[in-house]
C-alpha positions in Angstrom: -2.0 -15.1 -23.0 0.2 -12.5 -21.3 3.1 -12.9 -23.6 0.9 -12.9 -26.8 -0.8 -9.8 -25.6 2.5 -8.0 -25.0 3.9 -9.0 -28.4 0.7 -8.0 -30.2 0.5 -4.6 -28.4 4.2 -3.9 -29.2 3.8 -4.8 -32.9 0.6 -2.8 -33.2 2.3 0.2 -31.6 5.2 0.1 -34.0 2.9 -0.2 -37.1 0.4 2.4 -35.9 1.7 4.8 -33.2 -0.8 5.7 -30.6 -2.1 9.4 -30.7 -1.3 9.7 -27.0 -2.7 13.2 -26.4 -6.0 12.4 -28.0 -6.8 9.0 -26.7 -5.1 9.0 -23.3 -3.8 12.3 -21.9 -6.7 14.5 -23.0 -9.5 12.3 -21.5 -7.6 11.7 -18.3 -6.8 15.4 -18.0 -10.5 16.3 -18.3 -11.4 13.8 -15.6 -8.6 15.1 -13.4 -9.9 18.6 -13.9 -13.4 17.6 -13.1 -12.4 15.7 -9.9 -10.3 18.6 -8.8 -12.9 21.2 -9.4 -15.6 19.3 -7.5 -13.6 17.8 -4.7 -10.5 19.9 -4.0 -11.1 21.7 -0.7 -7.4 21.7 0.2 -7.3 18.6 2.3 -5.6 15.3 1.7 -8.7 13.1 2.3 -10.6 14.7 -0.7 -7.5 14.1 -2.9 -7.6 10.5 -1.8 -11.3 10.1 -2.6 -10.6 11.7 -6.0 -7.8 9.3 -6.7 -9.9 6.3 -5.7 -12.8 7.4 -8.0 -10.5 8.4 -10.9 -7.9 5.5 -10.8 -8.7 2.6 -8.4 -12.4 2.4 -9.4 -11.8 2.1 -13.2 -8.9 -0.3 -12.6 -11.2 -2.5 -10.4 -13.9 -2.5 -12.9 -11.5 -3.6 -15.6 -10.1 -6.3 -13.3 -13.7 -7.7 -12.9 -14.4 -7.5 -16.6 -11.2 -9.2 -17.5 -11.8 -12.1 -15.1 -15.4 -12.5 -16.5 -14.1 -12.6 -20.1 -11.2 -14.8 -19.3 -13.6 -17.4 -17.9 -16.3 -17.1 -20.6 -14.8 -15.5 -23.7 -11.0 -15.9 -23.8 -10.7 -14.2 -27.2 -12.4 -11.0 -25.8 -10.1 -11.2 -22.8 -7.1 -11.4 -25.2 -8.4 -8.4 -27.2 -9.0 -6.5 -24.0 -5.5 -7.1 -22.8 -4.0 -6.0 -26.2 -6.1 -2.8 -26.2 -5.2 -1.8 -22.7 -1.5 -2.4 -23.3 -1.7 -0.4 -26.5 -3.1 2.5 -24.6 -0.7 2.3 -21.6 2.6 1.0 -22.9 4.8 1.8 -25.9 8.1 3.1 -27.2 6.5 5.5 -29.6 5.0 7.6 -26.7 8.4 9.1 -26.2 11.0 7.8 -28.6 10.3 10.1 -31.5 12.0 13.1 -29.8 15.0 10.9 -28.9 15.3 9.5 -32.4 15.1 13.0 -34.0 17.8 14.4 -31.6 20.0 11.4 -32.4 19.6 11.9 -36.1 20.3 15.6 -35.9 23.4 15.1 -33.8 24.6 12.4 -36.2 24.2 14.8 -39.1 26.0 17.6 -37.2 23.0 19.8 -37.0 23.3 21.0 -33.4 20.8 23.8 -33.8 18.1 21.4 -34.8 19.0 19.0 -31.9 18.8 21.9 -29.5 15.4 22.8 -30.8 14.0 19.3 -30.5 15.4 18.9 -27.0 13.9 22.3 -26.0 10.5 21.2 -27.2 10.8 17.8 -25.4 11.9 19.3 -22.1 10.0 22.5 -22.3 13.1 24.4 -21.4 15.6 26.5 -23.4 18.6 24.6 -24.8 20.2 27.3 -26.9 23.5 27.3 -25.0 24.0 23.5 -24.8 26.9 21.8 -26.5 26.4 18.6 -28.6 27.6 16.5 -25.7 25.2 18.2 -23.3 22.3 17.7 -25.7 23.1 13.9 -26.0 23.5 13.7 -22.2 20.2 15.3 -21.4 18.4 13.3 -24.0 19.7 10.0 -22.5 18.8 11.3 -19.0 15.2 11.9 -20.2 14.9 8.7 -22.2 16.0 6.2 -19.5 13.3 7.1 -16.9 10.6 7.4 -19.7 11.5 3.8 -20.8 10.6 2.7 -17.4 7.5 4.8 -17.2 6.1 3.9 -20.6 7.5 0.3 -21.2 8.8 -1.7 -18.3 6.6 -0.4 -15.5 3.2 -1.0 -17.2 4.6 -4.3 -18.5 5.5 -5.4 -15.0 2.1 -4.4 -13.6 0.4 -6.1 -16.5 2.2 -9.3 -15.6 1.3 -8.9 -11.9 -2.3 -7.8 -12.1 -3.3 -8.2 -15.7 -4.7 -5.3 -17.7 -6.0 -3.7 -14.6 -2.4 -3.3 -13.3 -1.2 -1.5 -16.4 -4.2 0.8 -16.4 -3.8 1.6 -12.7 -0.1 2.4 -13.2 -0.8 4.7 -16.1 -3.6 6.5 -14.3 -1.5 6.8 -11.2 1.3 8.3 -13.2 -0.9 10.8 -14.9 -2.8 11.9 -11.8 0.6 12.4 -10.1 1.7 14.6 -13.0 -1.6 16.6 -13.2 -2.1 17.2 -9.4 1.6 17.7 -8.6 1.2 21.5 -8.0 0.6 23.2 -11.4 -3.1 23.8 -11.6 -2.8 25.4 -15.0 -1.8 22.1 -16.4 -5.3 20.6 -16.1 -7.5 23.4 -14.8 -7.5 26.3 -17.3 -11.0 27.2 -16.3 -11.3 29.9 -13.7 -12.5 28.6 -10.3 -15.9 29.9 -9.1 -14.1 30.7 -5.8 -10.8 32.4 -6.8 -7.8 31.9 -4.6 -4.6 33.7 -4.4 -1.7 32.0 -6.3 -0.1 30.8 -3.0 -3.4 29.5 -1.6 -4.2 27.7 -4.9 -0.8 26.0 -4.9 -1.1 24.9 -1.3 -4.6 23.5 -1.9 -3.5 21.5 -5.0 -0.4 20.3 -3.1 -2.6 18.8 -0.4 -5.1 17.5 -2.9 -2.4 15.7 -4.9 -0.5 14.3 -1.9 -2.1 10.9 -2.1 -1.7 10.7 -5.9 2.0 11.3 -5.5 2.3 8.7 -2.7 0.3 6.1 -4.7 2.5 6.6 -7.8 5.7 6.5 -5.8 4.5 3.1 -4.3 3.6 1.7 -7.7 6.8 2.9 -9.2 9.2 1.5 -6.5 9.4 -2.0 -7.8 9.5 -1.3 -11.5 12.3 1.2 -11.2 14.5 -1.4 -9.5 13.5 -4.2 -11.9 14.3 -1.9 -14.9 17.7 -0.8 -13.3 18.5 -4.6 -12.8 17.7 -5.3 -16.5 20.0 -2.5 -17.6 22.7 -4.0 -15.5 22.2 -7.5 -16.7 22.2 -6.7 -20.4 25.0 -4.0 -20.1 28.2 -3.8 -18.1 27.0 -5.5 -15.0 29.8 -4.6 -12.7 29.9 -0.9 -13.5 26.1 -0.6 -13.5 25.8 -2.2 -10.0 28.7 -0.1 -8.7 27.3 3.2 -10.0 23.8 2.3 -8.7 25.2 1.5 -5.3 27.4 4.6 -4.9 25.8 7.3 -7.0 22.0 6.8 -7.1 21.4 8.4 -3.7 23.1 11.6 -4.8 20.6 12.4 -7.5 17.7 14.6 -6.3 15.0 12.1 -7.5 16.0 8.8 -6.0 14.1 6.7 -8.5 15.6 8.5 -11.5 19.0 8.3 -9.8 18.7 4.5 -9.7 17.7 4.3 -13.4 20.3 6.9 -14.6 23.2 5.5 -12.6 22.5 1.9 -13.6 22.0 2.8 -17.3 25.0 5.1 -17.4 27.2 2.4 -15.9 25.8 -0.2 -18.2 26.8 1.6 -21.4 29.9 3.4 -20.0 28.8 7.0 -20.4 28.9 10.1 -18.1 25.6 11.5 -17.1 24.6 14.3 -14.7 27.3 17.1 -14.4 26.5 20.8 -14.9 24.9 22.0 -18.1 24.5 25.4 -19.6 20.7 25.7 -19.7 20.7 29.3 -18.6 23.4 32.0 -18.0 25.3 31.5 -14.8 23.7 34.5 -13.1 20.2 33.1 -13.7 21.1 29.6 -12.7 23.5 29.8 -9.6 22.6 26.3 -8.3 23.4 24.3 -11.4 24.9 21.4 -9.5 24.2 18.0 -10.9 26.2 15.1 -9.4 28.0 12.9 -11.9 26.5 9.6 -12.7 28.1 6.6 -14.5 31.6 6.3 -15.7 33.5 6.4 -19.0 33.3 8.9 -21.8 31.2 12.0 -22.5 27.8 11.5 -24.1 27.4 11.8 -27.9 25.3 10.4 -30.7 27.0 7.0 -30.5 26.0 6.7 -26.8 22.4 7.6 -27.8 22.5 4.6 -30.1 23.9 2.5 -27.2 20.9 3.7 -25.1 18.5 2.4 -27.7 20.2 -0.9 -27.7 20.2 -1.1 -23.9 16.5 -0.6 -23.8 15.7 -3.1 -26.5 17.9 -5.7 -25.0 16.2 -5.2 -21.7 12.8 -5.7 -23.3 13.9 -8.8 -25.1 15.4 -10.3 -21.9 12.2 -9.6 -20.0 10.1 -11.2 -22.7 12.4 -14.3 -22.7 12.0 -14.6 -19.0 8.3 -14.3 -19.3 8.2 -17.0 -22.1 10.3 -19.4 -20.0 8.0 -18.9 -17.0 4.9 -19.6 -19.1 6.5 -22.6 -20.8 7.4 -24.0 -17.3 3.9 -23.5 -16.2 2.5 -25.3 -19.2 5.0 -28.2 -18.8 4.3 -28.4 -15.1 0.6 -28.3 -15.6 
């Protein structure tokens, strides 16, 4: 059932891309705002309670419902699995930016590529060269491939639909409660705080959400990086992972980027020209990977790397299920 659910969800997502903001991000953001407004007193315990109510409780309810349908109505269990995967996993949730940048660079339209990248990153890209645009697009795509494809897929295999839902909710709450109250709380608080006090309160409130997502992301990051290595240049990927990942500010992203860069033979990291030097004095990004500078061809190689990794994971899952059927 797991393999069939995954294949059906992937096909459905390719045929009818998910309106992510409307069906997923907006409802979760509203719930995150509600929980924050009613529970945030600036202590970690209240953030923990909010996370349990907003993430763990819905996932547990789904787990019970899935077990019930699996034992009584297998078809409903299958449809439930497909629906949850459709909402929590998919390439189209991030790939349109990457594809549009790739097409613009391939056509030599650097201004359009810069504009799309700026929209994707939420940061000016007017001073970037074509190589820097390609490099930053790859650096953004590889972690998102883990977040939107491989991680929910892995947790679905481990815990069923509840696992995929719990991972996606954990990722969104970590994003919403990370420290920028304006992201989910545009309504003025009835007890206004100074900017510093509000940031401190939200940081404490979101502490557990960050720890929970980090814990849930630990295994998928390493499985995804291993897949990149297996389907790419294994020796270079493992060597880059071993020697370069810890240099990146975000360790998980460092693992994914170093392994992916080594697997396709491209240089990632390195300084970029986002802002004038006087406004960005600490633009120090350690080098990742080895080989040539990034360009449109390496963006295509990145797409191939992700798809090969997905195919390999599905083949492994199919072999495991066939072995279970034969053994049973």
